[in-house]
DRENFIDO-463726 format. One record per residue: residue number from 1; x, y, z of N, C-alpha, C in turn. Coordinates in pm, 1 decimal, padded with zeros to 6 digits, always signed. Layout:
# residues N
[site NUM [X Y Z] [X Y Z] [X Y Z]] ...
END
This chain:
# residues 118
[site 1 [+00098.4 +03063.5 +01818.0] [-00041.4 +03057.1 +01853.1] [-00055.0 +02972.1 +01978.1]] [site 2 [-00127.9 +03021.6 +02074.5] [-00147.1 +02948.3 +02198.4] [-00263.6 +02851.3 +02184.5]] [site 3 [-00276.3 +02763.3 +02280.5] [-00385.5 +02666.1 +02278.9] [-00521.3 +02733.3 +02285.9]] [site 4 [-00528.0 +02847.9 +02355.4] [-00655.6 +02916.4 +02368.1] [-00701.8 +02973.3 +02235.0]] [site 5 [-00604.4 +03012.6 +02148.7] [-00638.8 +03070.1 +02019.7] [-00686.8 +02965.4 +01920.6]] [site 6 [-00647.4 +02841.3 +01941.0] [-00686.7 +02735.4 +01847.9] [-00830.7 +02695.5 +01874.0]] [site 7 [-00908.2 +02694.5 +01769.8] [-01048.4 +02658.1 +01783.3] [-01075.3 +02520.8 +01726.7]] [site 8 [-01202.0 +02487.3 +01716.1] [-01242.0 +02358.7 +01660.5] [-01204.5 +02353.5 +01513.2]] [site 9 [-01165.2 +02236.8 +01467.3] [-01133.8 +02217.4 +01326.5] [-00998.7 +02269.6 +01285.6]] [site 10 [-00913.7 +02301.6 +01380.1] [-00778.9 +02344.6 +01347.2] [-00768.3 +02489.3 +01303.6]] [site 11 [-00868.5 +02570.9 +01329.9] [-00862.6 +02712.3 +01293.1] [-00844.5 +02795.2 +01419.6]] [site 12 [-00777.2 +02908.8 +01405.8] [-00762.7 +02995.4 +01522.0] [-00881.3 +03091.8 +01528.9]] [site 13 [-00884.1 +03177.4 +01630.7] [-00998.2 +03267.1 +01651.6] [-01015.5 +03366.7 +01537.5]] [site 14 [-00909.5 +03395.6 +01468.8] [-00916.8 +03491.7 +01359.5] [-00972.5 +03428.4 +01232.0]] [site 15 [-00997.9 +03297.0 +01234.1] [-01054.6 +03228.5 +01118.6] [-00951.1 +03170.7 +01023.9]] [site 16 [-00823.1 +03196.9 +01049.6] [-00718.4 +03142.2 +00963.3] [-00691.3 +02996.2 +01002.3]] [site 17 [-00671.3 +02909.3 +00904.2] [-00643.2 +02770.1 +00939.3] [-00509.7 +02757.8 +01011.5]] [site 18 [-00506.7 +02672.3 +01111.3] [-00383.8 +02649.5 +01186.7] [-00288.4 +02565.8 +01102.2]] [site 19 [-00158.3 +02589.4 +01117.8] [-00059.6 +02508.6 +01046.8] [-00065.5 +02366.6 +01099.0]] [site 20 [-00064.0 +02273.6 +01006.7] [-00068.7 +02131.7 +01042.9] [+00073.0 +02082.8 +01064.5]] [site 21 [+00095.2 +02017.6 +01174.8] [+00224.6 +01957.9 +01203.5] [+00211.1 +01807.0 +01183.9]] [site 22 [+00259.7 +01754.2 +01070.9] [+00240.4 +01612.2 +01045.2] [+00323.8 +01522.1 +01135.2]] [site 23 [+00425.7 +01578.0 +01199.2] [+00508.1 +01496.5 +01288.5] [+00569.2 +01378.7 +01215.5]] [site 24 [+00555.9 +01261.5 +01274.3] [+00613.0 +01141.4 +01215.6] [+00512.7 +01061.6 +01133.3]] [site 25 [+00393.9 +01115.9 +01112.8] [+00290.2 +01041.9 +01040.4] [+00334.4 +00999.6 +00900.9]] [site 26 [+00397.1 +01085.9 +00817.6] [+00440.5 +01039.2 +00685.8] [+00541.4 +00924.3 +00694.5]] [site 27 [+00629.9 +00929.9 +00794.5] [+00727.6 +00822.0 +00809.3] [+00659.2 +00691.4 +00849.7]] [site 28 [+00562.1 +00699.0 +00940.1] [+00488.8 +00577.7 +00979.7] [+00412.3 +00519.4 +00862.0]] [site 29 [+00353.6 +00606.2 +00781.2] [+00279.9 +00559.8 +00664.2] [+00374.8 +00495.4 +00563.9]] [site 30 [+00490.3 +00555.4 +00545.2] [+00590.6 +00498.4 +00453.6] [+00634.1 +00360.0 +00500.4]] [site 31 [+00657.7 +00347.3 +00630.2] [+00696.3 +00217.1 +00684.4] [+00583.0 +00115.4 +00671.8]] [site 32 [+00459.5 +00159.0 +00684.5] [+00345.0 +00068.7 +00666.5] [+00338.0 +00019.1 +00522.5]] [site 33 [+00365.1 +00107.5 +00426.5] [+00367.5 +00063.4 +00286.6] [+00477.8 -00039.8 +00265.8]] [site 34 [+00592.5 -00019.7 +00327.8] [+00702.7 -00117.0 +00315.2] [+00664.4 -00252.6 +00375.2]] [site 35 [+00600.4 -00251.2 +00491.6] [+00556.6 -00377.8 +00553.0] [+00453.6 -00448.1 +00465.7]] [site 36 [+00365.2 -00371.6 +00406.3] [+00262.5 -00430.8 +00321.0] [+00325.1 -00492.5 +00195.8]] [site 37 [+00423.6 -00425.8 +00137.1] [+00490.0 -00484.8 +00020.0] [+00566.4 -00610.3 +00058.9]] [site 38 [+00623.2 -00611.7 +00177.5] [+00691.9 -00731.9 +00224.1] [+00593.1 -00847.2 +00241.2]] [site 39 [+00478.1 -00819.7 +00299.0] [+00375.1 -00923.2 +00315.9] [+00326.3 -00973.0 +00179.9]] [site 40 [+00309.3 -00881.9 +00084.8] [+00269.5 -00922.4 -00050.5] [+00374.9 -01006.9 -00118.1]] [site 41 [+00499.9 -00975.2 -00094.7] [+00609.8 -01054.0 -00150.8] [+00608.2 -01195.1 -00094.9]] [site 42 [+00588.8 -01207.3 +00034.8] [+00581.8 -01340.0 +00097.5] [+00463.7 -01418.8 +00041.3]] [site 43 [+00348.9 -01354.6 +00026.7] [+00231.1 -01423.2 -00028.0] [+00256.5 -01468.8 -00171.3]] [site 44 [+00319.5 -01385.0 -00252.5] [+00347.6 -01421.9 -00391.3] [+00447.1 -01537.4 -00399.0]] [site 45 [+00551.0 -01532.4 -00317.0] [+00650.6 -01640.3 -00317.2] [+00587.6 -01771.9 -00271.3]] [site 46 [+00506.4 -01767.2 -00167.9] [+00440.2 -01889.7 -00121.3] [+00341.4 -01942.3 -00224.6]] [site 47 [+00274.6 -01852.7 -00295.8] [+00182.0 -01896.4 -00401.0] [+00257.5 -01965.1 -00514.2]] [site 48 [+00369.6 -01908.6 -00554.1] [+00450.7 -01970.6 -00659.8] [+00504.2 -02105.1 -00612.9]] [site 49 [+00549.9 -02110.4 -00490.8] [+00601.3 -02236.4 -00435.9] [+00492.1 -02343.7 -00432.9]] [site 50 [+00371.4 -02305.3 -00389.2] [+00260.9 -02401.1 -00382.6] [+00220.7 -02447.3 -00521.9]] [site 51 [+00224.0 -02357.1 -00619.1] [+00183.7 -02392.6 -00754.8] [+00283.7 -02486.2 -00821.3]] [site 52 [+00410.8 -02466.9 -00792.9] [+00513.5 -02546.9 -00859.6] [+00550.3 -02673.0 -00782.6]] [site 53 [+00502.3 -02685.8 -00661.9] [+00531.4 -02804.3 -00581.1] [+00451.6 -02923.7 -00633.7]] [site 54 [+00518.4 -03031.6 -00663.3] [+00450.1 -03152.4 -00709.7] [+00412.8 -03148.4 -00856.4]] [site 55 [+00481.9 -03072.9 -00936.4] [+00452.9 -03065.8 -01078.6] [+00372.6 -02942.2 -01112.6]] [site 56 [+00402.8 -02886.9 -01227.2] [+00337.4 -02762.7 -01267.6] [+00232.5 -02791.7 -01373.8]] [site 57 [+00107.6 -02774.1 -01338.8] [-00000.2 -02787.6 -01436.4] [-00015.8 -02654.6 -01509.3]] [site 58 [-00077.7 -02656.5 -01626.2] [-00096.7 -02529.5 -01698.1] [-00177.4 -02427.4 -01617.5]] [site 59 [-00277.5 -02472.7 -01543.7] [-00357.0 -02380.3 -01461.5] [-00271.7 -02319.0 -01351.2]] [site 60 [-00183.7 -02398.6 -01292.5] [-00096.5 -02346.7 -01186.7] [+00001.9 -02244.3 -01241.2]] [site 61 [+00053.2 -02268.8 -01360.5] [+00146.6 -02174.3 -01421.3] [+00076.7 -02041.6 -01451.6]] [site 62 [-00047.0 -02049.3 -01500.5] [-00123.3 -01927.0 -01527.2] [-00150.6 -01852.6 -01396.5]] [site 63 [-00188.0 -01925.4 -01291.7] [-00212.9 -01862.8 -01162.0] [-00085.7 -01798.2 -01107.9]] [site 64 [+00027.2 -01864.4 -01128.0] [+00156.3 -01806.0 -01086.6] [+00184.4 -01676.9 -01162.0]] [site 65 [+00160.3 -01678.2 -01290.6] [+00184.8 -01558.7 -01371.2] [+00094.7 -01444.1 -01326.4]] [site 66 [-00031.0 -01474.6 -01296.4] [-00123.8 -01371.9 -01249.2] [-00077.4 -01317.9 -01113.9]] [site 67 [-00036.5 -01406.9 -01023.4] [+00013.6 -01363.3 -00892.3] [+00134.3 -01271.9 -00907.6]] [site 68 [+00225.6 -01309.5 -00994.5] [+00345.8 -01227.9 -01014.1] [+00311.3 -01092.4 -01074.9]] [site 69 [+00218.8 -01089.1 -01171.2] [+00178.6 -00961.9 -01231.3] [+00110.5 -00871.9 -01128.3]] [site 70 [+00025.1 -00930.0 -01045.2] [-00041.2 -00852.2 -00940.6] [+00060.0 -00799.5 -00839.9]] [site 71 [+00156.0 -00882.4 -00804.8] [+00258.2 -00840.2 -00708.3] [+00340.5 -00724.8 -00764.0]] [site 72 [+00380.9 -00734.1 -00889.9] [+00460.6 -00627.0 -00950.3] [+00379.3 -00497.2 -00958.2]] [site 73 [+00252.5 -00507.6 -00994.3] [+00167.9 -00389.3 -01001.4] [+00155.0 -00324.3 -00863.6]] [site 74 [+00129.5 -00405.7 -00760.9] [+00120.1 -00351.3 -00625.3] [+00253.0 -00289.2 -00582.8]] [site 75 [+00362.5 -00353.3 -00617.2] [+00494.2 -00301.5 -00582.5] [+00518.3 -00164.8 -00646.3]] [site 76 [+00475.8 -00146.8 -00770.6] [+00492.8 -00018.2 -00837.6] [+00408.9 +00091.2 -00770.8]] [site 77 [+00284.3 +00059.0 -00737.1] [+00198.6 +00156.5 -00668.4] [+00258.5 +00193.1 -00532.8]] [site 78 [+00302.2 +00093.1 -00459.0] [+00358.4 +00117.2 -00326.2] [+00488.1 +00197.8 -00334.3]] [site 79 [+00573.6 +00165.8 -00430.7] [+00700.5 +00237.5 -00442.8] [+00676.8 +00383.7 -00478.6]] [site 80 [+00578.2 +00408.1 -00563.5] [+00544.9 +00546.2 -00598.9] [+00499.8 +00623.5 -00474.3]] [site 81 [+00417.3 +00559.3 -00391.8] [+00369.2 +00626.1 -00269.8] [+00482.6 +00645.9 -00169.2]] [site 82 [+00569.1 +00547.1 -00156.1] [+00682.6 +00558.6 -00064.1] [+00771.7 +00675.9 -00104.7]] [site 83 [+00797.4 +00689.2 -00233.5] [+00880.5 +00800.5 -00280.7] [+00811.6 +00934.9 -00257.3]] [site 84 [+00680.5 +00939.6 -00276.3] [+00606.2 +01063.1 -00250.8] [+00613.0 +01099.9 -00103.5]] [site 85 [+00596.6 +01002.2 -00016.5] [+00600.5 +01029.2 +00127.5] [+00739.3 +01072.7 +00173.6]] [site 86 [+00842.8 +01020.8 +00110.0] [+00979.1 +01053.6 +00150.7] [+01027.7 +01186.2 +00093.2]] [site 87 [+00964.5 +01233.3 -00013.4] [+01017.1 +01350.7 -00082.8] [+00971.5 +01484.0 -00025.7]] [site 88 [+00864.9 +01485.3 +00052.0] [+00813.2 +01612.5 +00100.7] [+00762.9 +01598.6 +00243.8]] [site 89 [+00764.7 +01708.8 +00316.0] [+00717.4 +01706.5 +00454.7] [+00565.2 +01699.3 +00461.5]] [site 90 [+00497.9 +01751.3 +00359.6] [+00350.9 +01750.8 +00355.0] [+00306.1 +01680.8 +00227.6]] [site 91 [+00306.7 +01548.1 +00225.8] [+00269.1 +01477.4 +00103.5] [+00121.1 +01495.3 +00071.8]] [site 92 [+00091.7 +01489.2 -00055.9] [-00047.3 +01498.2 -00100.6] [-00119.6 +01368.9 -00063.4]] [site 93 [-00250.1 +01374.6 -00048.2] [-00325.6 +01252.0 -00019.7] [-00309.3 +01150.5 -00133.9]] [site 94 [-00325.1 +01025.4 -00100.8] [-00315.7 +00919.7 -00200.5] [-00429.9 +00935.5 -00300.4]] [site 95 [-00398.1 +00946.7 -00430.0] [-00505.1 +00959.8 -00529.4] [-00595.8 +00836.6 -00529.6]] [site 96 [-00721.8 +00858.8 -00558.9] [-00820.1 +00749.2 -00557.2] [-00782.1 +00638.7 -00654.2]] [site 97 [-00725.8 +00673.8 -00767.0] [-00685.9 +00573.3 -00866.5] [-00578.5 +00479.2 -00810.7]] [site 98 [-00479.3 +00535.7 -00743.9] [-00373.5 +00453.3 -00685.5] [-00426.0 +00370.9 -00569.2]] [site 99 [-00513.0 +00428.4 -00488.6] [-00570.8 +00353.7 -00376.4] [-00652.9 +00236.2 -00427.1]] [site 100 [-00731.3 +00258.6 -00530.7] [-00811.7 +00151.3 -00588.7] [-00722.7 +00042.1 -00646.4]] [site 101 [-00617.0 +00081.5 -00716.1] [-00524.5 -00016.8 -00773.3] [-00457.9 -00099.4 -00663.8]] [site 102 [-00416.8 -00035.0 -00556.0] [-00351.6 -00106.6 -00446.1] [-00446.9 -00206.4 -00381.4]] [site 103 [-00570.4 -00164.1 -00357.2] [-00668.4 -00252.9 -00293.6] [-00701.5 -00370.4 -00384.2]] [site 104 [-00725.7 -00343.0 -00512.2] [-00759.1 -00450.9 -00605.3] [-00644.5 -00550.9 -00619.7]] [site 105 [-00522.0 -00501.1 -00626.4] [-00406.5 -00590.7 -00636.2] [-00392.5 -00676.3 -00511.3]] [site 106 [-00407.9 -00616.5 -00395.6] [-00393.6 -00691.5 -00270.4] [-00501.3 -00798.7 -00257.5]] [site 107 [-00624.8 -00763.5 -00289.0] [-00734.3 -00860.5 -00278.3] [-00718.6 -00971.3 -00382.2]] [site 108 [-00686.4 -00933.6 -00505.5] [-00669.5 -01034.5 -00610.6] [-00551.3 -01125.6 -00580.8]] [site 109 [-00443.6 -01071.1 -00527.8] [-00328.5 -01153.7 -00491.0] [-00365.8 -01252.3 -00380.2]] [site 110 [-00442.8 -01207.4 -00284.2] [-00487.3 -01297.7 -00177.1] [-00577.0 -01408.3 -00232.9]] [site 111 [-00665.0 -01373.6 -00323.9] [-00753.3 -01474.0 -00384.6] [-00673.2 -01574.6 -00466.3]] [site 112 [-00579.4 -01526.3 -00546.2] [-00495.1 -01616.5 -00624.7] [-00413.1 -01709.1 -00535.9]] [site 113 [-00357.2 -01653.8 -00431.7] [-00278.2 -01736.1 -00338.8] [-00365.4 -01841.2 -00271.3]] [site 114 [-00487.0 -01803.3 -00233.4] [-00577.3 -01898.6 -00170.8] [-00617.2 -02009.4 -00268.0]] [site 115 [-00640.7 -01974.5 -00392.8] [-00674.7 -02074.6 -00494.7] [-00558.9 -02171.8 -00514.8]] [site 116 [-00437.3 -02120.9 -00514.7] [-00321.0 -02207.8 -00535.1] [-00295.9 -02299.4 -00416.2]] [site 117 [-00323.9 -02251.0 -00298.0] [-00297.9 -02331.4 -00178.4] [-00405.3 -02440.6 -00162.7]] [site 118 [-00528.5 -02408.3 -00194.6] [-00638.9 -02503.7 -00178.1] [-00645.1 -02593.4 -00294.5]] 
END
């Protein structure tokens, strides 16, 4: 199909949808998920370090446990998405349930880490 045949919205003049060429987008997205899990790991480790530095109070231990649980949950969601992106050339969109879980885990982990540091 030539450029002239391609119309607005990715359809050609005959009305058939044009084939989507994802290029390197799935790989970039996969690498972004890996960077995000690495950042979450650093935040969780620093939160645990801050909580246990200078003696461990019961509240700090609970906050550490919550941080670790949130980190593991985010890691599972991210690993599932990474495997999906790596397994096919045209991965399905991220389901709303997984996206919500990832966002909630990331925000809650940031809040827990901030509480432990302050």
